[in-house]
C-alpha positions as CSV (number, residue, x, y, z in Angstrom):
1,X,141.4,145.8,71.4
2,X,141.8,143.1,69.3
3,X,138.7,141.4,68.0
4,X,137.2,138.5,70.3
5,X,138.1,135.1,68.6
6,X,134.6,133.5,67.5
7,X,135.7,130.0,68.7
8,X,138.1,129.1,71.6
9,X,140.7,126.2,71.1
10,X,140.3,123.9,73.9
11,X,142.9,121.2,75.1
12,X,142.3,117.8,74.2
13,X,140.2,116.4,76.8
14,X,139.4,112.3,77.6
15,X,135.5,111.9,77.6
16,X,133.9,111.4,81.1
17,X,132.6,107.4,81.7
18,X,130.6,106.2,84.3
19,X,132.0,103.2,85.9
20,X,131.6,100.2,83.6
21,X,129.5,97.1,84.4
22,X,132.4,95.0,84.5
23,X,134.0,97.8,87.3
24,X,130.7,97.4,89.1
25,X,130.6,93.7,89.3
26,X,134.2,93.5,90.4
27,X,133.4,96.0,93.2
28,X,130.4,93.6,94.1
29,X,132.3,90.6,94.3
30,X,135.3,92.1,96.4
31,X,132.6,93.7,98.9
32,X,131.0,90.3,99.2
33,X,134.3,88.6,99.8
34,X,135.5,91.2,102.2
35,X,132.2,91.6,104.3
36,X,132.3,87.4,104.5
37,X,129.0,87.1,102.3
38,X,131.6,84.9,100.1
39,X,133.9,82.8,102.3
40,X,137.1,80.9,101.4
41,X,136.4,78.0,99.3
42,X,132.6,79.2,98.0
43,X,132.1,78.7,94.7
44,X,130.7,81.4,92.2
45,X,128.0,80.0,90.3
46,X,128.1,81.9,87.0
47,X,124.5,81.6,85.8
48,X,123.0,82.5,89.0
49,X,125.3,85.2,90.0
50,X,125.0,86.8,86.6
51,X,121.2,86.8,86.8
52,X,121.1,88.4,90.3
53,X,123.7,91.1,89.2
54,X,121.6,91.9,86.2
55,X,124.7,91.3,84.0
56,X,125.8,89.3,81.3
57,X,127.7,86.2,81.6
58,X,130.6,87.6,79.6
59,X,130.6,90.7,81.9
60,X,130.9,88.6,85.0
61,X,133.8,86.3,83.6
62,X,135.8,89.4,83.1
63,X,135.1,90.9,86.2
64,X,136.0,87.5,88.0
65,X,139.3,87.2,86.1
66,X,140.3,90.5,87.5
67,X,139.8,88.9,90.9
68,X,141.8,85.9,89.5
69,X,144.6,88.1,88.8
70,X,144.7,89.6,92.2
71,X,144.4,86.2,94.0
72,X,141.1,86.5,95.4
73,X,139.3,84.0,93.2
74,X,141.0,80.7,92.1
75,X,139.9,79.0,89.1
76,X,140.0,75.3,88.9
77,X,139.7,73.8,85.4
78,X,136.7,71.7,84.8
79,X,135.4,72.7,88.2
80,X,134.9,76.4,87.9
81,X,135.6,79.8,90.1
82,X,135.9,79.6,94.1
83,X,137.1,82.2,96.5
84,X,140.9,81.8,97.4
85,X,141.3,79.4,100.4
86,X,144.4,80.9,102.4
87,X,146.6,77.5,102.9
88,X,149.8,77.9,104.7
89,X,152.1,78.1,101.8
90,X,149.6,81.0,100.5
91,X,149.6,82.7,103.8
92,X,153.7,82.6,103.8
93,X,153.8,84.1,100.3
94,X,151.1,86.6,101.2
95,X,152.8,87.9,104.1
96,X,155.8,88.3,102.7
97,X,154.3,90.4,100.1
98,X,152.0,92.5,102.4
99,X,155.3,93.2,104.3
100,X,157.2,94.9,101.6
101,X,154.1,97.0,100.5
102,X,153.5,98.2,104.3
103,X,157.0,98.8,105.4
104,X,157.5,101.0,102.4
105,X,154.3,102.9,102.9
106,X,155.3,103.2,106.6
107,X,158.7,104.8,105.7
108,X,157.5,107.1,103.3
109,X,155.1,108.5,105.9
110,X,157.7,108.3,108.6
111,X,160.0,110.4,106.4
112,X,157.5,113.3,105.8
113,X,156.8,113.3,109.3
114,X,160.6,113.9,110.0
115,X,160.4,116.6,107.3
116,X,157.7,118.5,109.2
117,X,159.3,117.9,112.5
118,X,162.4,119.5,111.3
119,X,160.5,122.5,110.2
120,X,158.9,122.9,113.5
121,X,155.3,121.8,112.1
122,X,154.0,120.0,114.9
123,X,150.5,120.8,113.9
124,X,150.7,119.4,110.4
125,X,152.2,116.1,111.8
126,X,148.6,115.8,114.2
127,X,146.7,116.8,111.3
128,X,148.5,114.0,108.9
129,X,148.1,111.2,111.2
130,X,144.8,111.9,112.9
131,X,143.0,109.5,110.4
132,X,145.3,107.0,112.1
133,X,144.4,107.8,115.3
134,X,140.7,107.9,114.4
135,X,141.1,104.5,113.3
136,X,142.9,103.4,116.5
137,X,140.0,104.7,118.6
138,X,137.4,102.7,116.5
139,X,139.4,99.7,117.3
140,X,139.3,100.3,120.7
141,X,135.7,101.0,121.1
142,X,135.0,98.0,119.0
143,X,137.0,95.7,121.3
144,X,135.2,97.1,124.5
145,X,132.1,96.4,123.1
146,X,133.0,93.1,121.8
147,X,132.1,93.7,118.3
148,X,135.1,91.5,116.5
149,X,134.3,92.3,112.8
150,X,133.9,96.3,113.5
151,X,137.6,95.7,115.1
152,X,138.9,94.0,112.4
153,X,137.3,96.7,110.1
154,X,139.2,99.4,112.0
155,X,142.3,97.7,112.3
156,X,142.2,97.1,108.2
157,X,141.5,100.8,107.8
158,X,144.2,101.9,109.8
159,X,146.8,100.0,107.6
160,X,144.9,101.2,104.5
161,X,145.2,104.6,105.7
162,X,148.9,104.5,106.0
163,X,149.1,103.9,102.2
164,X,146.9,106.7,101.6
165,X,149.2,108.8,103.6
166,X,152.2,107.6,101.6
167,X,150.4,109.2,98.6
168,X,151.6,106.5,96.1
169,X,148.6,105.2,94.1
170,X,150.6,101.9,93.4
171,X,150.8,101.3,97.1
172,X,147.1,102.5,97.6
173,X,146.0,100.1,94.7
174,X,148.1,97.3,96.4
175,X,146.7,97.9,100.0
176,X,143.0,97.7,98.4
177,X,143.7,93.8,97.5
178,X,145.9,93.5,100.3
179,X,143.0,94.1,103.1
180,X,140.8,91.9,101.2
181,X,143.5,89.2,101.3
182,X,143.9,89.6,104.8
183,X,140.2,89.3,105.4
184,X,140.0,85.9,103.5
185,X,142.9,84.5,105.9
186,X,140.8,85.6,108.7
187,X,137.9,83.7,107.3
188,X,140.0,80.9,106.6
189,X,140.6,80.1,110.1
190,X,138.8,77.2,111.3
191,X,138.4,78.5,114.9
192,X,136.3,81.4,113.8
193,X,137.3,85.1,112.7
194,X,139.5,86.9,115.5
195,X,141.7,89.6,116.2
196,X,144.4,90.3,118.6
197,X,143.3,91.2,122.0
198,X,146.2,93.5,122.2
199,X,145.9,94.9,118.8
200,X,145.6,98.4,120.2
201,X,149.0,98.5,121.9
202,X,150.4,97.4,118.3
203,X,148.7,100.3,116.9
204,X,149.8,102.8,119.5
205,X,153.7,101.5,119.0
206,X,153.3,102.1,115.1
207,X,151.7,105.5,115.5
208,X,154.3,106.3,118.1
209,X,157.0,105.3,115.7
210,X,155.3,107.2,112.8
211,X,154.9,110.5,115.0
212,X,158.7,110.5,116.0
213,X,159.5,110.1,112.1
214,X,161.1,106.8,112.9
215,X,161.1,104.7,109.9
216,X,163.3,101.8,111.3
217,X,161.1,101.5,114.3
218,X,157.8,101.7,112.1
219,X,159.1,98.9,110.1
220,X,160.1,96.7,113.1
221,X,156.6,96.9,114.6
222,X,155.2,96.2,111.6
223,X,157.4,93.0,110.9
224,X,156.2,91.9,114.5
225,X,152.6,92.3,114.1
226,X,152.7,90.6,110.6
227,X,154.5,88.0,111.6
228,X,152.3,87.0,114.7
229,X,149.4,87.3,112.1
230,X,151.1,84.9,109.7
231,X,152.0,82.2,112.7
232,X,148.4,82.6,114.0
233,X,146.6,82.1,110.5
234,X,149.3,79.6,109.3
235,X,149.6,77.1,112.0
236,X,147.0,78.0,114.6
237,X,149.7,78.9,117.1
238,X,150.1,82.2,118.8
239,X,151.6,83.8,121.9
240,X,148.7,86.4,121.9
241,X,145.3,86.2,123.3
242,X,142.6,86.3,120.0
243,X,139.4,87.7,120.6
244,X,137.1,85.7,118.4
245,X,133.7,85.5,117.1
246,X,132.5,81.9,116.6
247,X,129.4,83.2,114.8
248,X,131.5,84.2,111.8
249,X,132.1,80.9,111.0
250,X,128.5,80.4,109.5
251,X,127.4,81.8,106.3
252,X,124.0,81.8,104.6
253,X,125.6,82.4,101.4
254,X,126.1,85.6,99.4
255,X,123.2,88.2,99.2
256,X,124.0,89.9,95.8
257,X,123.0,93.4,95.2
258,X,121.4,94.2,92.1
259,X,123.4,96.7,89.9
260,X,120.3,98.7,89.0
261,X,117.5,98.6,86.4
262,X,119.1,101.0,84.2
263,X,122.3,98.9,83.9
264,X,123.0,97.7,80.1
265,X,124.2,94.4,79.5
266,X,127.6,94.2,77.8
């Protein structure tokens, strides 16, 4: 038996790092926008926010610049940073972008389902689509309980899940920003936050198409759904009934969560 080596040669490993202060600040800002603590048009007061977060102003600036690049914040020279207001032109461009991302993700999922169906593995198809069915049921229950914001959350979760099922990290990353931009568009509506009363019917049609492995039909359903959203948010006109929560027009301003006593300023 050969002698045991005293040392073992290890492959190169990357050091494991905790999420940075800037990463945490970015997530905090994203959550504040998504949940409506920060609304379209709200300003980001640098001194106040950095103090409440317990971070340096330079760290906050870097986190904000990430959101500027994603379109969530708008920087106006001499005036500061504001949560982006989704006007008509912005909504038109955004829906075009969202269509490209979502239709590609849906096509990938439908193609995967088609392969599984061809193999006769119906059980794998049901497991694959289970998260979407769960989100659909959450939407249905929320509408029945007149919980409009929860219905909106479940709707966006279903669309995010489609990107997750596509297993493409670029599509997943893009959808993470898209759901927040969609929420901003809803909060930009002066009539109040709303969701289509028949949104579950649209979800069912999309799930039926995906379950059949029909990529073309899935894309058509998405196109119809998103074009209706664009029309509603862009011009205030819609052929669909919309369930609204007028209380969501009001905001007491952001309530920042401190990042923690052990956070180090950078």
